[in-house]
Residue frames as qw, qx, qy, qz and C-alpha x, y, z in Angstrom:
[[0.007, 0.886, 0.463, 0.000, 0.02, -0.03, 0.00],
 [0.395, 0.373, -0.022, 0.839, 1.44, 3.33, -1.04],
 [0.319, -0.793, -0.473, 0.211, 1.12, 5.74, 1.83],
 [0.248, 0.786, 0.008, 0.566, 1.55, 9.47, 1.70],
 [0.611, -0.536, -0.273, 0.514, 3.94, 10.96, 4.20],
 [0.170, 0.905, 0.046, 0.387, 4.32, 14.82, 4.32],
 [0.741, -0.314, -0.204, 0.557, 7.66, 15.87, 5.94],
 [0.106, 0.941, -0.056, 0.316, 8.94, 19.09, 7.13],
 [0.784, -0.125, -0.269, 0.545, 12.52, 19.44, 8.42],
 [0.242, -0.937, -0.129, 0.216, 13.83, 22.29, 10.48],
 [0.490, 0.776, -0.211, 0.337, 16.39, 24.72, 9.29],
 [0.027, 0.567, -0.638, 0.521, 17.86, 24.81, 12.81],
 [0.735, -0.236, -0.630, -0.083, 17.28, 21.38, 14.47],
 [0.552, -0.693, 0.231, -0.402, 16.65, 21.31, 18.18],
 [0.222, 0.429, -0.860, 0.164, 19.43, 19.15, 19.79],
 [0.003, 0.002, -0.957, 0.289, 18.23, 15.73, 21.02],
 [0.536, 0.146, 0.201, -0.807, 14.62, 16.37, 20.03],
 [0.528, 0.171, 0.832, -0.011, 12.27, 13.56, 19.05],
 [0.112, -0.039, -0.592, -0.797, 10.66, 13.38, 15.71],
 [0.459, 0.235, 0.469, -0.717, 6.99, 13.83, 15.43],
 [0.052, -0.136, -0.859, -0.491, 4.51, 11.77, 13.49],
 [0.401, 0.184, 0.307, -0.843, 0.92, 13.12, 13.22],
 [0.055, 0.248, 0.941, 0.225, -2.21, 11.03, 12.32],
 [0.265, -0.096, -0.214, -0.935, -5.34, 12.62, 11.01],
 [0.430, 0.157, 0.655, -0.602, -9.00, 12.13, 11.72],
 [0.521, 0.428, 0.738, 0.026, -11.98, 10.98, 9.61],
 [0.457, 0.787, 0.414, 0.007, -12.65, 12.22, 6.10],
 [0.070, 0.952, -0.263, -0.143, -9.38, 14.13, 5.71],
 [0.908, 0.217, -0.149, 0.325, -5.68, 13.33, 5.17],
 [0.645, -0.275, -0.145, 0.698, -2.19, 14.51, 6.13],
 [0.229, 0.545, 0.221, 0.776, -2.94, 17.85, 4.42],
 [0.380, -0.844, -0.302, -0.227, -4.86, 19.10, 7.43],
 [0.685, -0.592, -0.050, 0.422, -1.64, 19.34, 9.37],
 [0.634, 0.145, 0.221, 0.727, 0.41, 21.02, 6.70],
 [0.076, 0.849, 0.283, 0.440, -1.35, 24.46, 6.75],
 [0.264, -0.867, 0.191, -0.377, -0.24, 25.48, 10.18],
 [0.818, -0.535, 0.205, -0.049, 1.07, 22.65, 12.43],
 [0.911, 0.128, 0.081, 0.384, 3.84, 21.07, 10.39],
 [0.440, 0.652, -0.082, 0.612, 5.61, 24.34, 9.57],
 [0.391, -0.818, 0.152, -0.393, 5.20, 25.60, 13.13],
 [0.878, -0.421, 0.213, 0.084, 6.91, 22.57, 14.67],
 [0.807, 0.304, 0.053, 0.504, 9.58, 22.63, 12.04],
 [0.140, 0.795, -0.120, 0.579, 10.29, 26.29, 12.98],
 [0.637, -0.686, 0.230, -0.265, 10.46, 25.17, 16.54],
 [0.030, -0.639, 0.768, 0.015, 13.32, 22.82, 15.56],
 [0.690, -0.023, 0.692, -0.210, 11.52, 19.46, 15.14],
 [0.160, 0.107, -0.815, -0.547, 11.57, 17.04, 12.17],
 [0.505, 0.214, 0.573, -0.609, 7.79, 16.43, 11.79],
 [0.071, -0.006, -0.867, -0.493, 5.83, 14.06, 9.60],
 [0.564, 0.159, 0.356, -0.728, 2.22, 13.61, 8.80],
 [0.171, 0.009, 0.959, 0.227, 0.73, 10.37, 7.55],
 [0.636, 0.120, -0.180, -0.741, -2.36, 9.84, 5.21],
 [0.584, -0.021, 0.777, -0.236, -4.01, 6.59, 6.18],
 [0.164, 0.077, 0.850, 0.494, -4.87, 4.27, 3.34],
 [0.078, 0.649, 0.730, 0.198, -7.78, 5.57, 1.31],
 [0.158, -0.919, -0.256, 0.254, -7.12, 9.14, 2.44],
 [0.127, -0.844, 0.278, 0.440, -5.26, 12.12, 1.09],
 [0.430, 0.668, -0.521, -0.312, -2.55, 11.01, -1.33],
 [0.353, -0.279, 0.891, -0.061, -2.31, 7.45, -0.13],
 [0.345, 0.026, -0.799, -0.492, -3.54, 4.44, -2.14],
 [0.088, -0.238, -0.939, 0.231, -6.67, 2.49, -1.51],
 [0.312, 0.184, 0.138, -0.922, -9.32, 5.19, -2.07],
 [0.540, 0.055, -0.556, -0.629, -11.26, 2.89, -4.42],
 [0.612, -0.218, -0.760, 0.016, -11.64, 0.34, -1.52],
 [0.100, -0.441, 0.387, -0.803, -12.25, 2.76, 1.21],
 [0.754, -0.299, 0.079, -0.579, -15.23, 0.82, 2.62],
 [0.903, 0.013, -0.428, 0.042, -13.20, -2.31, 2.89],
 [0.386, 0.425, -0.557, 0.600, -10.80, -0.93, 5.34],
 [0.685, -0.620, -0.383, 0.017, -10.95, -1.60, 9.15],
 [0.341, -0.918, 0.191, -0.067, -9.27, -0.08, 12.10],
 [0.850, -0.272, 0.363, 0.267, -6.67, -2.79, 11.99],
 [0.669, 0.546, 0.240, 0.443, -5.72, -1.72, 8.47],
 [0.032, 0.938, -0.086, 0.334, -5.15, 1.94, 9.67],
 [0.632, -0.698, 0.335, 0.044, -3.04, 0.67, 12.62],
 [0.849, 0.077, 0.340, 0.397, -0.96, -1.37, 10.16],
 [0.402, 0.799, 0.083, 0.440, -0.38, 1.86, 8.17],
 [0.299, -0.900, 0.236, -0.210, 0.95, 3.54, 11.28],
 [0.832, -0.380, 0.358, 0.187, 3.18, 0.55, 12.11],
 [0.777, 0.351, 0.275, 0.445, 4.56, 0.45, 8.62],
 [0.227, 0.892, 0.002, 0.392, 5.27, 4.20, 8.60],
 [0.516, -0.797, 0.312, -0.039, 7.07, 4.13, 11.99],
 [0.860, -0.113, 0.392, 0.306, 9.21, 1.30, 10.62],
 [0.583, 0.659, 0.201, 0.431, 9.90, 3.41, 7.51],
 [0.098, -0.954, 0.145, -0.244, 11.03, 6.30, 9.72],
 [0.666, 0.331, -0.541, 0.393, 13.64, 4.10, 11.34],
 [0.622, -0.387, -0.508, 0.452, 15.22, 4.14, 14.82],
 [0.215, 0.216, -0.180, 0.935, 15.22, 7.02, 17.14],
 [0.082, 0.386, 0.673, -0.625, 12.84, 8.77, 19.66],
 [0.127, -0.320, -0.603, -0.719, 9.43, 9.43, 18.24],
 [0.250, 0.254, 0.504, -0.787, 6.33, 11.26, 19.50],
 [0.018, -0.304, -0.832, -0.465, 3.11, 10.04, 17.83],
 [0.249, 0.243, 0.305, -0.886, 0.14, 12.48, 17.78],
 [0.017, 0.342, 0.881, 0.327, -3.42, 11.41, 16.88],
 [0.301, 0.075, 0.132, -0.941, -6.48, 13.55, 16.29],
 [0.710, 0.104, 0.073, -0.692, -9.92, 12.12, 16.60],
 [0.975, 0.179, -0.071, -0.108, -9.94, 8.88, 14.60],
 [0.535, 0.590, -0.510, 0.326, -6.16, 9.15, 14.54],
 [0.343, -0.534, 0.588, -0.502, -6.22, 8.95, 18.39],
 [0.906, -0.087, 0.280, -0.304, -7.94, 5.62, 18.18],
 [0.824, 0.474, -0.282, 0.128, -5.34, 4.42, 15.65],
 [0.172, 0.646, -0.576, 0.470, -2.58, 5.47, 18.01],
 [0.613, -0.380, 0.513, -0.466, -4.21, 3.70, 20.94],
 [0.970, 0.171, 0.048, -0.169, -4.65, 0.53, 18.87],
 [0.623, 0.589, -0.443, 0.263, -1.01, 0.70, 17.83],
 [0.127, -0.554, 0.648, -0.508, 0.06, 0.81, 21.51],
 [0.835, -0.142, 0.319, -0.425, -2.34, -1.94, 22.38],
 [0.959, 0.282, -0.025, -0.018, -0.70, -4.13, 19.74],
 [0.870, -0.194, 0.041, 0.452, 2.79, -3.53, 20.98],
 [0.411, 0.741, 0.005, 0.531, 3.81, -0.13, 19.64],
 [0.602, -0.499, -0.175, 0.598, 6.48, 1.91, 21.57],
 [0.280, 0.773, 0.101, 0.560, 7.16, 5.63, 21.49],
 [0.304, 0.115, -0.425, 0.845, 8.81, 8.36, 23.54],
 [0.218, 0.321, 0.512, -0.767, 5.27, 9.69, 24.01],
 [0.068, 0.444, 0.757, 0.474, 1.80, 9.91, 22.50],
 [0.142, 0.165, 0.194, -0.956, -0.51, 12.82, 22.22],
 [0.083, 0.510, 0.841, 0.162, -4.24, 12.34, 21.89],
 [0.050, 0.151, -0.011, -0.987, -5.89, 15.49, 20.52],
 [0.646, 0.159, 0.016, -0.746, -9.82, 15.62, 20.51],
 [0.146, 0.211, -0.955, -0.148, -9.31, 11.81, 20.40],
 [0.764, -0.248, -0.434, -0.409, -11.91, 9.07, 20.33],
 [0.465, -0.594, 0.515, -0.408, -11.93, 8.00, 24.00],
 [0.034, -0.322, 0.946, -0.006, -10.66, 4.52, 25.04],
 [0.417, 0.246, 0.824, -0.295, -14.30, 3.14, 25.37],
 [0.246, 0.361, 0.732, 0.522, -15.34, 4.40, 21.91],
 [0.065, -0.111, -0.186, -0.974, -17.86, 6.85, 20.58],
 [0.265, -0.479, -0.816, -0.185, -21.16, 5.25, 21.60],
 [0.259, -0.668, -0.514, 0.471, -21.79, 7.47, 24.65],
 [0.130, -0.374, 0.146, 0.907, -20.61, 10.60, 22.79],
 [0.085, -0.228, -0.727, -0.642, -23.06, 9.76, 20.00],
 [0.272, -0.641, -0.715, 0.070, -25.98, 9.69, 22.52],
 [0.237, -0.611, -0.224, 0.721, -24.91, 13.03, 23.90],
 [0.038, -0.172, 0.406, 0.897, -24.68, 14.55, 20.42],
 [0.138, -0.406, -0.797, -0.425, -28.14, 13.16, 19.51],
 [0.267, -0.744, -0.575, 0.212, -29.66, 14.97, 22.52],
 [0.267, -0.701, -0.076, 0.658, -27.65, 18.23, 22.44],
 [0.109, 0.532, -0.438, -0.716, -26.82, 18.70, 18.74],
 [0.722, 0.284, 0.621, -0.105, -29.40, 16.68, 16.76],
 [0.550, 0.802, -0.108, -0.207, -28.64, 18.57, 13.52],
 [0.025, 0.701, -0.711, -0.052, -24.95, 17.50, 13.79],
 [0.541, -0.092, 0.824, -0.141, -26.00, 13.90, 14.76],
 [0.743, 0.535, 0.348, -0.201, -28.25, 13.67, 11.62],
 [0.410, 0.815, -0.363, -0.189, -25.49, 14.92, 9.37],
 [0.120, -0.529, 0.840, -0.011, -22.91, 12.43, 10.65],
 [0.664, 0.111, 0.708, -0.212, -25.42, 9.60, 10.41],
 [0.701, 0.671, 0.076, -0.231, -25.63, 10.38, 6.65],
 [0.019, 0.729, -0.641, -0.241, -21.85, 9.94, 6.19],
 [0.497, -0.143, 0.855, 0.043, -22.31, 6.20, 5.94],
 [0.554, 0.548, 0.626, -0.033, -24.67, 6.75, 2.99],
 [0.380, 0.906, 0.148, 0.111, -23.44, 9.90, 1.26],
 [0.623, 0.255, -0.144, 0.726, -20.30, 11.85, 0.48],
 [0.308, -0.512, -0.360, 0.717, -19.37, 14.68, 2.87],
 [0.065, -0.020, 0.261, 0.963, -19.98, 17.25, 0.10],
 [0.305, -0.452, -0.656, -0.521, -23.63, 16.45, 0.21],
 [0.399, -0.521, -0.624, 0.424, -23.92, 17.38, 3.91],
 [0.013, -0.952, -0.265, -0.154, -25.23, 20.72, 5.08],
 [0.572, 0.368, -0.234, 0.695, -22.23, 23.06, 5.02],
 [0.236, -0.677, 0.158, -0.679, -23.68, 25.49, 7.57],
 [0.868, -0.463, 0.002, -0.178, -24.24, 22.69, 10.12],
 [0.911, 0.037, -0.131, 0.389, -20.82, 21.19, 9.59],
 [0.344, 0.566, -0.187, 0.726, -19.00, 24.53, 9.71],
 [0.430, -0.702, 0.099, -0.559, -20.84, 25.59, 12.91],
 [0.893, -0.425, 0.090, -0.122, -19.99, 22.37, 14.71],
 [0.897, 0.169, -0.060, 0.403, -16.47, 21.76, 13.35],
 [0.470, 0.332, -0.101, 0.812, -14.89, 25.21, 13.70],
 [0.170, -0.486, -0.405, 0.755, -14.94, 28.22, 15.88],
 [0.301, 0.818, 0.458, -0.176, -17.32, 31.08, 14.78],
 [0.020, -0.881, 0.194, 0.432, -14.45, 33.29, 13.63],
 [0.619, -0.044, 0.634, 0.461, -13.18, 30.98, 10.91],
 [0.181, 0.477, -0.299, -0.806, -12.86, 32.95, 7.60],
 [0.810, 0.401, 0.219, -0.367, -15.28, 31.86, 4.85],
 [0.521, 0.665, -0.516, -0.144, -12.28, 31.25, 2.46],
 [0.127, -0.425, 0.868, -0.225, -10.70, 28.87, 4.97],
 [0.641, 0.104, 0.661, -0.376, -13.83, 26.76, 5.24],
 [0.750, 0.558, -0.063, -0.349, -14.36, 26.68, 1.54],
 [0.336, 0.616, -0.711, -0.040, -10.85, 25.42, 1.05],
 [0.317, -0.211, 0.875, -0.299, -11.40, 22.69, 3.66],
 [0.709, 0.278, 0.450, -0.466, -14.72, 21.69, 2.30],
 [0.614, 0.620, -0.363, -0.327, -13.26, 21.16, -1.15],
 [0.281, 0.470, -0.829, 0.112, -10.79, 18.50, 0.16],
 [0.558, -0.179, 0.670, -0.455, -12.95, 16.45, 2.58],
 [0.454, 0.173, -0.786, -0.383, -13.88, 12.89, 1.52],
 [0.841, -0.289, -0.258, -0.378, -15.73, 9.80, 2.67],
 [0.246, -0.497, 0.771, -0.312, -14.76, 7.43, 5.48],
 [0.347, 0.046, -0.928, -0.129, -14.92, 3.66, 5.85],
 [0.684, -0.416, -0.194, -0.567, -18.25, 2.37, 7.15],
 [0.828, -0.176, -0.500, 0.185, -16.53, -0.49, 8.93],
 [0.405, 0.105, -0.428, 0.801, -14.29, 1.92, 10.91],
 [0.347, -0.398, -0.004, -0.849, -17.31, 4.10, 11.80],
 [0.830, -0.371, -0.294, -0.294, -18.90, 1.10, 13.47],
 [0.769, -0.071, -0.459, 0.440, -15.71, -0.10, 15.17],
 [0.165, 0.356, -0.300, 0.870, -15.15, 3.39, 16.64],
 [0.584, -0.554, -0.151, -0.574, -18.39, 3.09, 18.65],
 [0.322, -0.551, 0.666, -0.387, -16.45, 0.80, 20.95],
 [0.959, 0.002, 0.056, -0.278, -17.75, -2.64, 19.85],
 [0.859, 0.280, -0.249, 0.350, -14.16, -3.60, 18.86],
 [0.542, -0.786, 0.002, 0.297, -11.68, -2.86, 21.77],
 [0.635, 0.645, -0.082, 0.417, -8.82, -0.73, 20.70],
 [0.183, -0.871, 0.314, -0.331, -7.40, 0.98, 23.85],
 [0.554, 0.261, -0.697, 0.372, -4.31, -0.33, 25.59],
 [0.615, -0.625, -0.408, 0.256, -4.25, -0.93, 29.33],
 [0.060, -0.992, 0.084, -0.076, -3.09, 2.36, 30.94],
 [0.604, -0.625, 0.437, 0.230, 0.17, 0.73, 32.16],
 [0.784, 0.261, 0.413, 0.383, 1.04, -0.26, 28.56],
 [0.332, 0.903, 0.142, 0.231, 1.11, 3.42, 27.37],
 [0.563, 0.124, -0.187, 0.796, 4.19, 5.63, 27.28],
 [0.033, -0.373, -0.292, 0.880, 3.86, 9.22, 28.53],
 [0.138, 0.602, 0.728, 0.297, 0.47, 10.47, 27.35],
 [0.023, 0.199, 0.107, -0.974, -0.76, 14.04, 26.61],
 [0.089, 0.584, 0.803, 0.080, -4.50, 14.59, 26.32],
 [0.016, 0.273, 0.015, -0.962, -5.94, 17.80, 24.85],
 [0.147, 0.580, 0.759, 0.256, -9.42, 18.89, 23.59],
 [0.017, 0.275, 0.122, 0.954, -11.36, 22.00, 22.89],
 [0.166, 0.274, 0.651, -0.688, -14.02, 23.45, 25.26],
 [0.532, 0.408, 0.044, -0.740, -16.21, 24.21, 22.21],
 [0.159, 0.209, -0.905, -0.335, -15.84, 20.77, 20.63],
 [0.722, 0.023, 0.192, -0.664, -19.25, 19.19, 19.89],
 [0.795, 0.240, -0.524, -0.191, -17.80, 15.94, 18.64],
 [0.673, -0.121, -0.582, 0.439, -15.46, 15.01, 21.47],
 [0.305, -0.860, -0.132, -0.387, -16.90, 16.94, 24.25],
 [0.026, 0.691, -0.555, 0.462, -14.87, 18.10, 27.28],
 [0.774, -0.360, 0.392, -0.343, -16.18, 15.35, 29.53],
 [0.973, 0.221, 0.014, 0.072, -14.78, 12.75, 27.06],
 [0.415, 0.678, -0.417, 0.439, -11.42, 14.51, 27.09],
 [0.407, -0.598, 0.503, -0.473, -11.45, 14.45, 30.88],
 [0.942, -0.106, 0.215, -0.233, -12.38, 10.80, 30.78],
 [0.830, 0.472, -0.209, 0.210, -9.60, 9.92, 28.42],
 [0.174, 0.688, -0.497, 0.500, -7.06, 11.73, 30.64],
 [0.642, -0.466, 0.447, -0.413, -8.34, 9.97, 33.74],
 [0.990, 0.125, -0.012, -0.059, -8.06, 6.59, 31.98],
 [0.757, 0.422, -0.278, 0.415, -4.37, 7.22, 31.25],
 [0.667, -0.559, -0.262, 0.417, -3.69, 8.94, 34.62],
 [0.398, 0.092, 0.085, 0.909, -2.83, 12.42, 33.33],
 [0.074, 0.574, 0.341, -0.741, -4.10, 15.87, 33.51],
 [0.450, 0.645, 0.546, 0.287, -6.44, 17.00, 30.59],
 [0.168, -0.271, 0.115, 0.941, -5.73, 20.24, 28.68],
 [0.251, 0.715, 0.652, 0.029, -8.90, 21.94, 27.67],
 [0.260, -0.066, 0.164, 0.949, -8.51, 25.06, 25.40],
 [0.254, 0.634, 0.443, -0.581, -11.17, 27.76, 25.50],
 [0.424, 0.696, -0.066, -0.576, -12.86, 28.73, 22.24],
 [0.031, 0.398, -0.838, -0.372, -11.34, 25.67, 20.40],
 [0.855, 0.170, 0.109, -0.478, -13.55, 23.34, 18.29],
 [0.925, -0.064, 0.372, 0.040, -12.97, 19.93, 16.91],
 [0.767, 0.530, 0.046, 0.357, -10.91, 20.69, 13.72],
 [0.481, -0.821, 0.012, 0.309, -8.27, 22.09, 15.97],
 [0.628, -0.186, 0.357, 0.666, -5.38, 22.06, 13.47],
 [0.229, 0.437, 0.490, 0.719, -7.29, 24.35, 11.10],
 [0.232, -0.847, -0.474, 0.070, -9.25, 26.37, 13.66],
 [0.169, 0.863, -0.075, 0.470, -8.40, 30.02, 14.07],
 [0.484, -0.766, 0.337, -0.257, -7.24, 29.17, 17.56],
 [0.941, 0.155, -0.292, 0.073, -4.95, 26.32, 16.45],
 [0.425, 0.500, -0.524, 0.543, -1.85, 27.73, 18.10],
 [0.473, -0.521, 0.404, -0.584, -3.47, 27.54, 21.48],
 [0.984, -0.092, 0.079, -0.133, -3.47, 23.84, 21.07],
 [0.761, 0.475, -0.301, 0.325, 0.07, 23.64, 19.52],
 [0.048, 0.727, -0.454, 0.514, 1.77, 25.56, 22.33],
 [0.676, -0.459, 0.450, -0.361, 0.81, 23.25, 25.22],
 [0.978, 0.206, 0.019, 0.026, 1.68, 20.27, 23.03],
 [0.524, 0.640, -0.371, 0.423, 5.16, 21.71, 22.43],
 [0.301, -0.660, 0.476, -0.496, 5.60, 22.47, 26.18],
 [0.902, -0.235, 0.291, -0.216, 4.74, 18.84, 27.00],
 [0.905, 0.341, -0.106, 0.229, 7.17, 17.36, 24.34],
 [0.261, 0.745, -0.405, 0.461, 9.91, 19.65, 25.69],
 [0.489, -0.568, 0.478, -0.458, 9.39, 18.16, 29.16],
 [0.981, 0.049, -0.125, -0.142, 9.66, 14.53, 28.02],
 [0.693, -0.551, 0.398, 0.240, 12.60, 12.61, 29.36],
 [0.171, 0.719, -0.559, -0.377, 15.61, 12.66, 27.07]]
């Protein structure tokens, strides 16, 4: 399987710094990290990579998207880490990518640290889906249609309102909307929690957990629960919505992540 890997290298490398590998969420690809986050971390002295899971972005397998399962995405992560070679590595997963990272640890993966950003919680999305159905029924209805329709057929006003902060420029949302795609139906079902994917807490390396206070997909209580599961303090960012790497307040998430990485053991 040909897997897209977008790489940014620093002009002035930070001594003894780990490399970073970022894994995206549903319906997007590595490109979501490249607008702000990859160049920002490269400027901070890090070699940073973003993976497109199979069927996403520039990776192969788009024609078989609905055949893929969470285990296939986990294998993509495992293959990419092997491709990067030896050396300390911090793996960052957003939303679906957080479930992939957890599944990789569960199946024996090792890293200097892992960061879970607005991540699917260890018990899956079933409880979050019930919350969404009660508190944001318009969003729940749109997401339910994803298994039957392409994202471009969804209501753009609903998706924009729930994915991003209110101050996102129109041009930024239009650019995002042109690039979104479908997602595997199998994976959507697995993420509800019917298929265990989380490691035992003691299996995990140092863990960083962050979410947005305005996230209607992965709500603050799910972020707190994920942090409690792994025995760490949650970081909740005011005014930040789910698509945090493209949100107008993206740097408010990047800074605490950088601070945590800098405090990791050498």
